[in-house]
C-alpha positions in Angstrom: -82.5 96.1 24.6 -79.3 96.5 22.8 -78.7 97.6 19.2 -75.9 95.7 17.6 -74.0 97.4 14.7 -74.4 94.9 11.8 -72.3 95.1 8.7 -73.4 93.4 5.5 -71.2 93.2 2.5 -72.7 92.2 -0.9 -70.6 90.6 -3.6 -70.9 88.3 -6.6 -69.2 84.9 -6.1 -67.9 82.7 -8.8 -66.8 79.4 -7.4 -65.5 76.7 -9.7 -63.7 73.3 -9.6 -60.9 72.4 -11.9 -60.1 68.7 -12.5 -57.8 69.2 -15.5 -58.7 69.4 -19.1 -59.3 72.1 -21.7 -62.7 73.5 -22.5 -65.0 76.5 -22.0 -67.8 77.3 -19.5 -70.0 80.1 -18.7 -72.5 81.0 -16.0 -73.8 83.6 -13.5 -72.3 84.8 -10.2 -73.9 83.8 -7.0 -75.6 86.6 -5.0 -73.5 86.4 -1.9 -73.3 88.2 1.4 -70.8 88.5 4.3 -72.4 89.5 7.6 -70.7 90.5 10.9 -71.8 92.2 14.1 -70.1 94.0 17.0 -72.2 91.9 19.4 -73.4 88.3 19.7 -76.4 87.6 17.4 -78.6 84.6 18.1 -79.6 82.3 15.3 -82.8 83.1 13.4 -84.4 84.1 10.2 -82.9 86.9 8.2 -84.9 88.7 5.4 -82.8 90.5 2.9 -84.0 93.6 1.0 -82.1 95.7 -1.5 -83.4 99.0 -2.8 -86.8 98.3 -1.2 -87.1 94.9 -3.0 -87.3 91.5 -1.3 -84.2 89.5 -2.3 -84.5 86.4 -0.2 -84.5 84.8 3.2 -82.0 82.7 5.0 -81.4 81.1 8.4 -78.4 82.7 10.2 -76.5 80.6 12.8 -75.4 81.9 16.2 -72.9 84.6 15.3 -70.2 85.6 17.8 -69.1 89.2 18.1 -66.9 90.3 15.2 -67.2 86.9 13.6 -68.2 86.7 9.9 -70.8 84.5 8.2 -71.0 84.0 4.4 -74.0 82.8 2.5 -75.5 83.0 -1.0 -79.0 83.5 -2.1 -79.4 82.4 -5.8 -77.8 83.7 -8.9 -77.4 87.3 -10.0 -78.5 87.4 -13.7 -76.6 90.7 -14.3 -73.2 89.3 -13.5 -72.0 86.7 -16.0 -68.7 85.0 -16.7 -67.2 83.1 -19.7 -64.1 81.0 -19.0 -61.9 79.3 -21.6 -59.2 76.8 -20.5 -56.5 75.9 -23.0 -53.9 73.2 -22.6 -50.6 74.9 -23.4 -48.1 72.0 -22.8 -48.0 68.5 -21.3 -45.3 66.0 -20.5 -45.3 62.6 -18.8 -42.5 61.3 -16.7 -41.8 58.5 -14.2 -41.3 59.3 -10.5 -39.8 57.0 -7.8 -42.2 57.0 -4.9 -40.3 55.1 -2.4 -36.5 54.5 -2.5 -36.5 51.1 -0.6 -39.3 49.5 -2.5 -38.5 51.3 -5.8 -42.1 51.9 -6.6 -42.4 54.0 -9.8 -45.4 56.1 -10.6 -46.2 57.9 -13.8 -46.9 61.6 -13.5 -48.2 64.1 -16.0 -47.2 67.8 -15.8 -49.6 70.1 -17.7 -49.7 73.8 -18.2 -53.1 75.5 -18.7 -53.9 79.1 -19.7 -57.3 80.3 -18.3 -59.0 83.3 -19.9 -61.9 84.7 -17.9 -64.3 87.4 -19.1 -66.5 89.0 -16.5 -69.4 91.2 -17.4 -71.6 93.5 -15.2 -74.9 94.2 -17.0 -76.1 96.5 -14.2 -76.5 100.0 -15.7 -76.2 102.1 -12.6 -74.0 100.4 -10.0 -70.7 98.7 -9.6 -70.4 95.3 -7.9 -67.6 93.5 -6.0 -66.6 90.2 -7.5 -64.9 87.3 -5.9 -63.6 84.4 -8.0 -62.4 81.1 -6.5 -61.2 78.2 -8.6 -60.4 75.0 -6.6 -57.8 72.9 -8.4 -57.9 69.2 -7.8 -54.5 67.8 -8.5 -51.4 66.2 -6.8 -49.8 69.7 -6.9 -50.5 73.0 -8.5 -48.6 76.3 -9.1 -49.8 79.7 -10.3 -47.3 80.6 -13.1 -48.4 83.9 -14.5 -51.5 86.1 -14.0 -52.9 89.6 -14.7 -54.8 91.8 -12.3 -54.1 90.2 -9.0 -54.9 86.5 -9.0 -53.4 84.8 -5.9 -52.8 81.2 -5.0 -54.0 80.0 -1.6 -53.1 76.4 -1.2 -55.0 74.6 -4.0 -57.3 77.6 -4.8 -56.8 80.4 -7.3 -58.5 83.6 -6.1 -59.3 87.0 -7.5 -61.2 89.9 -5.9 -62.1 93.1 -7.6 -64.8 95.6 -8.7 -66.7 95.6 -11.9 -68.0 99.1 -12.7 -71.5 99.6 -14.1 -71.8 98.0 -17.6 -68.1 97.0 -17.5 -66.5 93.9 -19.1 -63.1 92.7 -17.9 -60.8 90.2 -19.5 -58.6 88.4 -17.0 -56.0 85.7 -17.6 -53.7 83.4 -15.6 -51.6 80.3 -16.2 -51.3 77.3 -13.9 -49.0 74.2 -13.8 -50.7 71.0 -12.6 -49.1 67.7 -11.7 -51.3 64.6 -11.6 
């Protein structure tokens, strides 16, 4: 028998979709895990325990050596977010789509400011947080941000740590063209 070295990383995942429009939302982070092994792991049931408490059960796929698998098991009631999206500016213009046919399309360029409040209600431990906002638009650009937001294609991402009983206010601005 062999004993693989398995690494499990726990984090709170906030995954959202942005279709345009101002408003506010709130919710809880997903209890998420990232697992990897130094050897091949065959598929099968995986029972998760934290601090001698049963957290949940999931079915893991075949996992190649040093490959990572991510999964979530429910929500973490102690990690909450509140997000407020404000339309800062908007303008409409005409764009020529094809020169030969002279097809003209109307475009709207909008700028949004997104304020995000993250709160960790756990009294005795910090948690890693990953925030991912998928923006559905013709094009999108991250304009300004605080605390390390990055743009990866059409997704805005943030990764950080919330200390025990900490609340963080994060903010970024995006430009969207539809």
